[in-house]
N, C-alpha and C positions, 0 to 999 in steps of 0.2 A: 795181329798187330798188338804190340805192347803199349800199354798206357803208362805214362810216367806217373809214379806215385807222388811227384812233386807238383802235379797240375793243380791249380786253384780255380775255384768257381766263385763268381761274385753275383750278388742279387742286384738286378737293375735298380737304380735309385728312384726311377719313376714309380716303382711299385712299393716303395717304402712309405711310412707314415710320418708326416711332418708334424712333430709334436708341438712345435712353437705355433704353427698355423692353427692347429686344433684348439690350442689354449685360447688364442685370440677370438676364434669363432664362438666358443662357449661363452666367453666374457661378453661378447657383443650381443649374443642372444639374451643373456640375463639382463643386460642394460635395456634392450628393447622392451622386454616384458615389464620391467620396473617402470620405464618411461610411460608406457601405455596405461599402467594401472594407477599411476599417481594422479590425483585429482587436478594438480596444478598444470599437468601437461596433457591430460586426456582431452579428447575433443569435447567441446561443450555439449551438455545435454539440454535441448530446447524443451521448455514447458509451455504449453498453451494454457493461459489462464483467462477465465471469463471475468469481464469487468462490467458491472452493471451501474455503478455509481460514477459515471463519466462527468464529474463536476469538479471544477477547480476549487480549492487547490489540491484535492485528493487525487484525482486522476485527470490528466489533460491530454486528450487524444491527439491534438495537433502536434504536440512535442513528445508524445509517449513518455511523459514525466508526471510528477505530482508527488505529494507527500506519501501516499500509500504505495504507489507504484515504485517509487525510489526505494522505500524501505524494503519492500518485497524483493526487488531486483538485487539490492546489495546484500541482503541476508542470505540469498541463495548463491551469490556469485562465488564465494569462497569454496563452495562445494562443487564447483564446476558446472553450474546450471546457467542457462540464459532463459529469458522469458519472452513470450510473444503474447501481448494482450489481444483478447478477442472481445471487442466492445459489442455488448448486446443490451437490449432493454432490461431494466432491473428485474422485471417479472420473469424473464427467461433464464436468469442465472441458475435458479434451482433446477430447472429442466436440463440445462447443459451439464450440470454436475451429476444429476441422477442418471442421465443417459451416458455419462462418461465420454462425451464428445470433446471434453477438455481434460487437462491434467489437474485442474483446480479452479477455485473461484475466490475472488476478493470480496471484501466488505460483506461478510456473512458471519453467522454465529451458530452454535449448536442448537439454538431454538428453532432453526429452519426446518427441522424434522427430517432433513436429508442425511442418509447414512454416508459418512465420510470421515476422514482423519483431520480433526480440527487442530489448528495451531494454537499456541499461546496468543493472548490478546496483543495485537500490534498497533491498533489505533483506537481512540475513543472519540465519539462524536457527541456533541451536546448542543441542542437548540437552546437559544437564550432570547430574552427580550432586551432590546437596547433602546435607550432614550437619551436625549441631550440632558446633561447635568443641570443646566440652567432652569429646566422645567421643574426640578425638585419633586419628581414623582416618587412614590413609595410603593413599589410593586412586589409584594411578598408571595403572591400566588396568582392564579388565573383571574380571580375576582378583581384584582387590581387593574385589569385591562378595561373594565367596564367604564363607559363614559369617555374613553380615549379612542382616537383613531389608530387603527392597527393595520399594518401592511405586512402580511406573512408570505412565506414561500408557497408555491403551488401545492395543493392537496394537504396543507398543514392540518386541516380539520380531521383528516384521516389518520395522521400519524401522532398527533399530540393529545389524544385522549378525549373522552366524552365531555369532561368539564370545559375543555377548550372549544370543542365543537359547539357546545351549548352557548358559550359566550359569543362565539362568532355569529351564530344564528340570531341572537338577540341584539347584536351591536350593528347599527346601521352604518357605522364608519369602519367596518371590517372589510378588507380586501385582500386578495391574493395576487401574486405576480410571478411570471415565469422567469424573467431576466432579473436575477438577484442583484446584479450590479446597480440596477435602478433603485433598489431599496436604499442604498447609500446616498444617492443623489437626493431622494425625497426626504430622508431624515435630516440631512445637513442643510437643506434649503427650507426647513421648517414647514414642509407641506404635509407632514404626518407626525403624530406624537411618538409612536413606537414602531419598531420593526421586529419581526420574529424570524430568526434564521439560525443556521449553524454558526457557532462562534468563530470557527476557523475560516469559514466562507466570508464572514464579515470582515475579519482582519485582512484577508487576502485581497478582497475587492477594494477595501479602503486604501490599501497600499498602492493598488493599480489605478486608483481613481484620479483623474486630472480635470474633472468637470466642475467640482465644487470644493469649497474650503473645508477640509476634514480635520482642521486643527481644534475644533471645539471639543471640550471635555465631554465624556459620555458616562452614563451609568449602565452597567450590565447586570441584568437580573436573572439569576440562575433558578428558575422555577420548574424546569423540566428535568427528568431523570436522564443522566448520560447513558449512552449506549456503546458498550465495548464491542469491537469486531475482531474476528479472526480470519485466517485464510483456511479454506477447506481443500484438502488434497485427496486425490484418488489413491495415492500410494503412501503407505505409512512411513517408509524410509525417507521419502522426500519431505514429509511433515517434520520428521525428527531433524533432518538436516536444516530445515528452515528455522526451527526453534533454536538450534545451536547458533546459527548465524545471527538471529535476532538478539540473543543474549550478548553476543560479541559486539553488535552495534551499540547496545545500551552501555556496555562496560567501557568501550573506547570513547564514548561521547559522540560518535558519528550519528546516532539516532537523533540527538538534540540538534545537531548541525543540519540535518535534513529538514526538520521542522522550521528551523531558523531561516532557511532559504525561502520559505513561503509565507510564514505568518509572524514569527517572533521578531520583536523589534518595533512592533506597532502598539506598544503599551501593553503587550500580552507576552508573558514570560513562558507560557507553555507548561506551567507546573501542574495544571489539571489533567494533562495528557498522560502522565506517568504515575 
């Protein structure tokens, strides 16, 4: 049989390569990789953080909010993190961090002795003495509390130093109280000369108070050393991300706004916090 030299053979189209389809497939793959690696679109990374100072206005368990918690949450948010507070007794915070059962811990500082990656200082707490201005007291140091009735927070004699503890022991009118909102009531109803508590706690509870007239002018005596706090992280990269976010909060003014939601506007401008 002769075969015609003019016979033509064609390659079936189904076996060919669709260049256009291949191009779109490659582009789609690149987009997916970029999408997944971008912090703005990646799935949030949840961090469990130990919270030992569950005291308003710093940390409020009922609403999972507060000055400290809000600052930490927003500083980490831009880097794709979410946080899950783990409320524990204050004495257990160090153990949680040391055992790495959490990703970090709030309200702590490098003096804790626990090996961790400590952030820049994000809050400062300061205990103060507050009295009504009409009493014209002059309290320059702990000795100025002698001869006056003093209502302090629970275990103040442990945290405020030997001189304060000695004053409390010798003062028959010294008392401590667990419910700090009651300190406001007793001060403004003239049932106690002075109260000793954290300055931010005072302004928060005074704003929330509807039991007594809190319009009377006060004197605030700064006789105790302020205590700066950091956040301790298990992971160095997370610490660095937090520091970057904290700087942004300060630069944009959001840091001040958070403070303002809880304490500023009560005759206290927050200047001592920064």
